[in-house]
C-alpha positions as CSV (number, residue, x, y, z in Angstrom):
1,X,81.9,50.0,-51.3
2,X,85.0,50.3,-53.4
3,X,84.5,50.7,-57.1
4,X,87.6,48.7,-57.7
5,X,86.1,45.7,-55.8
6,X,82.9,45.9,-57.8
7,X,84.7,46.5,-61.2
8,X,88.2,45.1,-60.7
9,X,88.8,45.4,-64.5
10,X,86.8,48.6,-64.9
11,X,83.4,48.8,-66.5
12,X,82.7,47.2,-69.8
13,X,83.6,49.4,-72.7
14,X,82.0,48.2,-75.9
15,X,84.1,48.3,-79.1
16,X,83.2,51.0,-81.6
17,X,82.6,48.6,-84.4
18,X,83.3,45.2,-86.0
19,X,87.1,44.5,-86.1
20,X,88.0,40.9,-87.1
21,X,91.5,41.2,-85.6
22,X,90.0,42.1,-82.2
23,X,87.5,39.2,-82.5
24,X,90.4,36.8,-83.2
25,X,92.0,37.9,-79.9
26,X,88.8,37.7,-77.9
27,X,87.7,34.2,-78.9
28,X,90.7,32.4,-77.3
29,X,90.1,34.5,-74.1
30,X,86.4,33.4,-74.0
31,X,87.6,29.8,-74.7
32,X,89.9,29.9,-71.7
33,X,87.2,31.1,-69.2
34,X,86.2,27.7,-67.9
35,X,89.8,26.8,-67.0
36,X,90.5,30.2,-65.5
37,X,87.3,30.1,-63.4
38,X,88.0,26.6,-62.3
39,X,91.5,27.6,-61.2
40,X,90.2,30.6,-59.4
41,X,88.0,28.5,-57.1
42,X,90.4,25.5,-56.8
43,X,90.8,24.4,-53.2
44,X,88.2,26.7,-51.7
45,X,86.1,25.2,-49.0
46,X,82.4,25.8,-48.3
47,X,83.1,28.7,-46.0
48,X,85.2,30.4,-48.6
49,X,82.7,29.7,-51.4
50,X,80.1,31.3,-49.3
51,X,82.1,34.5,-48.8
52,X,80.9,37.6,-50.7
53,X,83.6,39.0,-52.9
54,X,82.6,42.5,-51.5
55,X,80.2,43.9,-49.0
56,X,76.8,43.6,-50.5
57,X,78.0,41.4,-53.3
58,X,77.4,37.8,-54.3
59,X,79.3,34.9,-52.8
60,X,81.9,33.1,-54.7
61,X,79.5,30.2,-55.1
62,X,76.8,32.6,-56.5
63,X,79.4,34.1,-58.9
64,X,80.3,30.8,-60.4
65,X,76.6,29.8,-60.9
66,X,75.9,33.3,-62.3
67,X,78.6,33.0,-64.9
68,X,77.1,29.6,-66.0
69,X,73.6,31.1,-66.1
70,X,74.7,34.2,-68.0
71,X,76.8,32.4,-70.5
72,X,74.1,29.9,-71.2
73,X,71.8,32.8,-72.1
74,X,74.5,34.4,-74.2
75,X,75.1,31.3,-76.2
76,X,71.4,30.8,-76.8
77,X,71.1,34.5,-77.8
78,X,73.9,34.0,-80.2
79,X,72.0,31.2,-81.9
80,X,68.8,33.2,-82.0
81,X,70.7,36.1,-83.7
82,X,72.2,33.7,-86.2
83,X,68.9,32.0,-87.0
84,X,66.5,34.9,-86.6
85,X,68.5,38.1,-87.2
86,X,67.0,41.0,-85.3
87,X,64.9,38.9,-83.0
88,X,63.9,40.2,-79.5
89,X,65.5,38.0,-76.9
90,X,64.0,37.2,-73.5
91,X,65.7,38.9,-70.6
92,X,66.0,37.6,-67.0
93,X,66.7,39.1,-63.6
94,X,70.2,37.9,-62.8
95,X,69.9,39.1,-59.2
96,X,66.8,37.0,-58.6
97,X,68.4,34.0,-60.3
98,X,71.5,34.4,-58.0
99,X,69.2,34.1,-55.0
100,X,67.6,30.8,-56.1
101,X,68.4,27.9,-53.8
102,X,70.7,26.1,-56.3
103,X,72.8,29.2,-56.8
104,X,73.2,29.7,-53.0
105,X,73.8,26.1,-52.0
106,X,74.9,23.8,-54.8
107,X,78.5,22.9,-55.2
108,X,80.2,24.9,-58.0
109,X,81.3,21.8,-60.0
110,X,78.1,21.4,-62.0
111,X,78.3,25.0,-63.2
112,X,82.0,24.5,-64.0
113,X,81.0,21.4,-66.0
114,X,78.3,23.4,-67.8
115,X,80.9,26.1,-68.7
116,X,83.3,23.4,-70.0
117,X,80.8,22.0,-72.5
118,X,79.1,25.3,-73.3
119,X,82.2,27.1,-74.1
120,X,83.5,24.3,-76.4
121,X,80.4,24.6,-78.5
122,X,79.9,28.4,-78.3
123,X,83.6,29.0,-79.2
124,X,83.4,26.5,-82.1
125,X,80.4,28.4,-83.4
126,X,81.9,31.8,-83.0
127,X,85.2,30.7,-84.5
128,X,83.3,29.7,-87.7
129,X,81.3,32.9,-88.2
130,X,81.7,34.9,-91.4
131,X,82.2,38.7,-91.3
132,X,78.5,39.1,-92.3
133,X,77.4,36.8,-89.5
134,X,79.2,38.9,-86.9
135,X,76.8,41.7,-87.9
136,X,73.7,39.6,-86.9
137,X,72.1,41.0,-83.9
138,X,69.3,40.7,-81.3
139,X,67.2,43.3,-79.5
140,X,67.6,43.3,-75.8
141,X,64.3,44.4,-74.3
142,X,65.7,45.4,-70.9
143,X,68.1,47.9,-72.5
144,X,66.0,48.6,-75.7
145,X,69.2,48.3,-77.7
146,X,70.5,46.1,-80.6
147,X,73.4,43.8,-79.8
148,X,75.4,42.7,-82.9
149,X,77.4,39.5,-82.2
150,X,80.8,41.3,-82.3
151,X,79.6,43.4,-79.4
152,X,78.1,40.3,-77.6
153,X,81.5,38.5,-77.9
154,X,83.2,41.6,-76.4
155,X,80.8,41.7,-73.5
156,X,81.1,38.1,-72.5
157,X,84.8,37.9,-73.0
158,X,85.0,40.8,-70.5
159,X,82.2,39.3,-68.3
160,X,84.1,36.1,-67.7
161,X,87.4,37.9,-66.8
162,X,85.4,40.4,-64.6
163,X,83.9,37.7,-62.4
164,X,87.1,35.6,-62.3
165,X,88.8,38.8,-61.1
166,X,86.3,39.1,-58.3
167,X,87.3,35.7,-57.0
168,X,91.0,36.1,-57.5
169,X,91.0,39.5,-55.9
170,X,89.1,38.2,-52.9
171,X,91.6,35.3,-52.6
172,X,94.4,37.9,-52.7
173,X,92.8,40.1,-50.1
174,X,92.0,37.2,-47.8
175,X,95.3,35.4,-48.3
176,X,93.7,32.2,-49.5
């Protein structure tokens, strides 16, 4: 297993604190994820969609469905933090979700459609936050750590690029 194939952009490095200039650069990147992911899978057939991006990794199909699942959670968690600051959110086992029948077999289009609508709403919400609201946070029980919204944005902006890079790097390696 090559660390580059697992982390083509490197591991997530959280920002050290709230920086509104950084946030203003991250929001458009998050907004562009649905189009970038759609472009990454454009023209792939079922055999290609069912190809793992690395040995022991998820298939392209599972990656797309995972991004939709993960970003739905993140959007909801953003709303919980804004409406119940400091709340403990519910975790989920993403590896188990990726093995569910829909993630392994469903066409990717429904998840791409989810991301289109979800990101329009999530980005509109994030774009309107005040400096004080960026400090709202939730407690993640799996990691026993607090996640302020400025850190959540950084994680999911990276997360979308990370999984898109898995697909584009696989396409490059395979000559698709």
